[in-house]
N, C-alpha and C positions, 0 to 999 in steps of 0.2 A: 408640724410634727411629720417625718416621715420615718418608716422602718427601714432600716437601711441594709436589710440584708436582701433585698429582695433581686431575684435570681431572675435574667431574660433568657435563658434557657426553656423555662418553664411558658414563654410567649409564642403566639403562632406565630407564620411567615407572613408578616404584612408590610406592604411596599413601602421602602422608604426613602454641596460642599463645603467655606470659613467667608470673610468677607469679599471672595471673589464668587461672583455671581454664575452657575452653567459653563463650569470652565471644562474643556473638551478634555478628558481623560481621566486617571485617579489624581486625585488631590495629594491625597496622605495616608500613603499606602507603606507602613515603617516595614513589613514582614516580605512583600512584593506576590499576595497572592492574590492581587487584582480588585479586592474591598478594601474599602477606605477605615481607619484607624481610628479612635479617639484620644489622641493626651490631654491629661489635665493634671493642675499642680498643687501641689497644698505646700504653699513652703514655709508654712508657719508650722508644721506639723514637727514633732518630734518626733526623733529617729535613734535609735540604739541609747536612749535617754538625756540626751543633747535638745534642748527646747530650741525650736524653731530650726531645724538643722535642713528640714524640708525635702518634699518627696516628688516625683510625676510616674504618674499610675496612667497607661495605657488598656485601652479594651480593644481588640481585634474585633474586626470585621469577618466576615461571612457568613454563605446563603442565606441564613436565619438572622443575620443584623449583627447590630452590636451584643452582646453579652456580657455578664462578669465572672464568666466560666474560664474565658480566655485574658482574663486579665494579669498585669505585671504591675510590680512596682517595683522602680529604678529609684537611688537613691543613691548618694558617695560610700555606702554600706553594701552596695551591689558587685558583685564582681565583674570587672572589666572599668567599671566609672573610676576615673582619678578622684583622688583627695579621700578624705575621710569626712567620716559626719561631726559636724563641730557647733556648737549652739551659737545660734544667730548668723550663720551660712545662707538661708534663703533659698536653697538649691529649689528653683523652681519659680522662682520671682519674674521667670518672662521664659518664652519658649516661641521657637520660629521652626518651623519646617520647610524642608527643602531637599531636594536629593544634590549635595555639595558636591559631591564626586562623580557624579552621572552617572554610578552604577545601574540606575534602575531602581534603586530601593530609597524611599523619603528618610531623611535625617532630621534628629532632631537638636536643635542649638538649646540649653538650657542654660539662661542664666543663674549665679547665685550672687547677688547684689552684696552678700557680708561678706562674700569670702576673703580672707586675707592671705596673701601669699607674696614670695619674692621672683621677679626677673632680672636680669641684667642688675642685679646688686639692688635695685632699686624696691619698695616695698609698694604692693599694690593693693586695692581696694576693688573688691567684687570681679567676675570673671565670668566667662562663655564654657560650658564645654557640648562638644560635637558627641550624641551619642548616635554610633552610625548604624543606619538599618542593614537588615541582611535576612534569608530566609527564615529565622527563627527569632526573629525582632530584634532588639538592641542586644549586642553582648561586648560591644566593646566599644572606650569613647576617648577625645582625647581632648582638652584643653587649649582653646585658642591663643595664639601666641597676642604678648603686649601690643597695645601699638604705642609709640612712643615711649615718653622717659617719665609719663603724668603717673598719678596714682590708681586716679578714678577711672576703673575699666569696665562697669558695671554698664547699663541702660539698654533698651528696647533696639531688639535689629529686626529690620523689614528683609523679606528675602523676594528676590527679582530679578529677569533675564535685563538685565538694564544699560546692553550695549548690544543686544540682537544676535548673542553666537551662539546661543542653543544652550547654555551654563548658565547655573543660578548663581547669583551675586549676594552681599550682603553689607547693605547698608545699617550701619548706627553711629556709635561715637567714634570719632577716629574716621579713617579713610573710606572710602568704599570698595570694597576687597572682591575683586572680578574671580567668577570661578573658571576652570573647575580647580577643586581644592582637594589636593595631599592629605593623605591622614596625618599628616601633622597641622595639618587646620590650615596651612600654608598657602593662602592664593596663588592664581596665577599670573596677577599683576594687580593694582593696587590706583586709587585716583583720588580724588574728592570734588566736595562739590559742599557749598554752602547754603544750606536750605531755607535760613533766615537771615536778615542783615543784622549784624551786633548787636544792634539797641532794640530787639524785639526777644521774648522769651516763647519759645516753641513750645505747642502746648501737644500736640495729636499731629501723627504724619503718619499716610498708610499710601500703598502700593497696589497697582493694577494696570490696564493699557485702557488711559482714558481716549486716547485719539484713536484707535484698531488698528495701528501700525504692526504688531506685534513684538511692540517692543517696551518692558514694564516702566513707568511714568511711578513719579510720588506726585501727593497734594500734601500739602501739610497747613498747619492753623496756627498763626501767632497772635500775639498783643504785646501791645508796648509794655515798659518794665512801669513807667511813671502814669500817674493819671494826668488828663487833661484839663482844661477849666473848670471844666463840669462834672471833676471827680470821677470822669468814667475812661475805661481803656479802651483802645483803637484794637480792634480783630480784625484779623485779615486773614486771605485765604492767598496761597500761594502755588503755583504749576508747575514743576519741576520735569522737564519732557523726559526720557530718554532716546536717545540716537546710536547712532553706529560708534558713536565716538564716547558714548556714556553716559551719566545723567548732564544737560546741561544748566547754565544757571537759572535762581527760580524766575520765576514772570508772575507780578502781584494781580491776582484776579479782581480789577479793581472795582467790577458792580457786581458781584454773583453775591455778595450781601449787600446791598446798598452800603452805605456810610458804615455800618456796625453790625455784628454777630450779636444778639442776646448772649450775655456771658456763661449761663447754660450750656449752649450749645457747643461744646468743646468734644466731644465724642466725633469722629469721622468713622465710614468705610467706603469702601467701591465696590461695584459690582453692577454686573448688566442686568437693568430694573425693565428695560422696554426693547430688548432685543436685537439690539442693531448692530452686535460684535463690541460695542465699548462700553469701558465701564463707567456707572452714574456715580456720582457723588452724593452719599447724606451725609447730612450733619443732624446729630441728638443729643439730646439732653434735655433739653423743654419741649418741642415740637422736633417735627420731622422737615428738615428743610433739602431738597432735590433737586441739586445741579446735575444737568444730562451731557454726557461726553459729546465731543465734536471731535472731526476730524482735526481742526486747532486746539482739542484741549480740552477741558469744562467752560459751558456755554456763559460768556460775562452776560448772563440775564439776571432779574426776580429771580430767586429761588421759587423752585412749587412748595408749598407748604402742606402739611398735611398734622393735625392736632386729634384730640380727641375728642373734638367737637366737630370734627367731620363727619358729613353723613358717611354711612356706612362702616363708622369706630366707635364700638361699644366704648364706654362711659362718659367721663366731663371731664373736660380739661380743666388741670390743676396748677399752679406754679412748682409745686413742691414734689408730686410724681416724679420727676425727672423721666418725663417720656424719650426716650431713644435714646437713654444713658448707655445702654449697650447695645452694639449693634450687631446683625450678622446677616450676610444675604446669602441665599443657596434658594436653586428653581426647586421644590417641596412638591409639584406637583407634577411635573415631567412636560411639561407645556411647553419651553422656550424658554420665558421669561423668569427672571431671577427674583424671588420674593423674599418682602424686609421683611425682619424678624427684629422685632423694637424690644429693650427691656424697660417695663416699668415699676423698679424694687420699688419704690414709696408709697407704690400705691396703698389707700386704704379703702378695705369695704367691711361689710360683718361687724363693727365695731372694732376692729382691729387695725394698726398703727403700724405703715412700713412693711406690710405682710408682703407685699407686692407678685406683679402677674407679667406676661408678657405678651405681644401681641404678632399675628403673623397676616404683612397689610399686601397681600398681591398684588404680582406685577401682572404686564400687560403692552402689548404693542405700541401705548403711548405711557407705561410706567405707573406705577400706582396710583390710584386715583382714593385708595380709603376704602372703595365697595369690596363687601365680602372678605372684612379682615375681622377673625378673629382672634380671641383672648382667651387667656390659661394662666388659673391660679392654680396652688395645691386643695385648692375648694371646688373646682372643675369636677367632672362625674368624668370617671377613672384616670383619674391622675393620682398616684401613690400618694401616701399621706395627709395631714392635716393645714390648713395655715396657722399662723400663728404672730404675735405682734412681732417685727424688727425682724422675721426671718429673709427679708430682701429676694424674696423669690424674683429672677430675671436679671437679677446685678451681673450678671454674665453671660453671654449666648456664642453656640458656635453649632454647625451644620456638617453633618457627616452621613456619606452613602454608605453606611456599613453594611450591607445588602446587597449593590452593586445594581441597583434598578434603573439608575439616572435617574431618582429622586431623592433629596437630602432629608434625612432625618435634624430638623429640629434637638438643641440640647441646652436646657438650661439649668445654672446653677443658682443655688443662695449660701452665699458663702457663709450667713450666721444662722445657718440649720443648725438646729441643737446645740445652742449655745457655744457658737461660733465653732462646730466641728465642721461645718461645709455639708454639703449634699447634693449631685446632680443628678438630672432626669434624663433619660432618653425619650423621646415621641416619635411616632412614627408616620410616615406619609403615604398619601395613594394617589391618585387621578383626580380626589377630590380635597386634595390638601393637607393637612396636618391633622392626624385624631389623636385623640387621650387614649383610647382603645389599644390596649398590648402596649401601653407605655411602662418605663420603669424606672425604679431611682436606686441610688445607691451612696453610700456613706464611706468614713474612713476604715465602721466594721467592716464592712463588705468585703472590706479591701485587704482587712487583717493587720490596718495601722491603728496607731494612738488617736481616737479624736479628739480628746483635750485640744481646742484652741489650732486645731488644723487647718482652717479656712479652706477646705478641698472644695475646688473648683475658684479660685481665686484665678488662675489664668488658664486657657486656652490657647492653642499654638495661631501667631501670627500669619 
């Protein structure tokens, strides 16, 4: 349980980016002041009396870091945001941060997975709204036009410069949209690429510069729809290289996972863990499996494996813990190496079932080894709140350099906190890594929103 009205304004200045580690410049700055901002969604929140209408909250960064004083809540009831709050819209069911129009302000693409609308005479299910960044934050938005004639328009969207022209592009359901985008959210051009074969199910996909050529690549995980003779699925990794011609056809990384991937290892993240300028792939969900980036893409070799039984990692490896089911990568100590945040939301301790923790695994010149890993829970010293059964603390993670000192601040969510209201914790970082001292937490009440069933922290930007 956490007192959700804790404000960061009372926190002293303590040194403080997402799955892209040690990225140059400011990754997520919606108001252009040079400090990264935190966006977090509550897609199941009640808005204007409409059940599960959903909203997105933003805490703006500054010299003293993130704080709840600077908070703003954006929903379809907010002036300038298109649409109207309706039951089961789930505004905030997906978030993507990118400067889509190239004006220097980060924009936020917000999915509403349940939105019902019509375009071109065709009924549509789900949409995406761009909230345009500006000096005062988000003041206006536009709905992304539907692709094709099909009904379903929802789904996760990834941003990156997939053709190396310096503009941010989008890859989700439908075609690849190449930037820059106009305020009508119409792209400069479109293209297409198939992430997996048609007989495979796409489980997850992440974006990052795996080969270090300055162009964003994709890595996806897929599995067969049908069991094999042993009643098991085949799990596969695919590398989709970005090029001057856009995204190239996927290449199967045949040996990166041996013959199979544990079905729990279905969460992916990309970030530079060894400081060589190439994004490394992390697979999580049961253990942390790391495949390092090379000039030819992800290394076709047996992954490095880190578990809770690895020397230097606190705890004991248990299949039900979901070690790494949420992942984020950022340089938390400013040493130039990305550090790995791994959620363990089903961790049991102190007689509590699924109370949850998260681990900070340091990177280094050889990548993470497990040495120096720190684990935090709501029962850790200086962490606000008290651990309870089925809080699922660490169920979602992000990293944000809110005070601009070059060190990423870990952000952790517990979506089931306070009977599914949800809550978010912001930690501090220094040269010695992450510290709970000076950390703060907030929930729906601190945002002035309805707590019941909100699931605050369900989404951070991809």
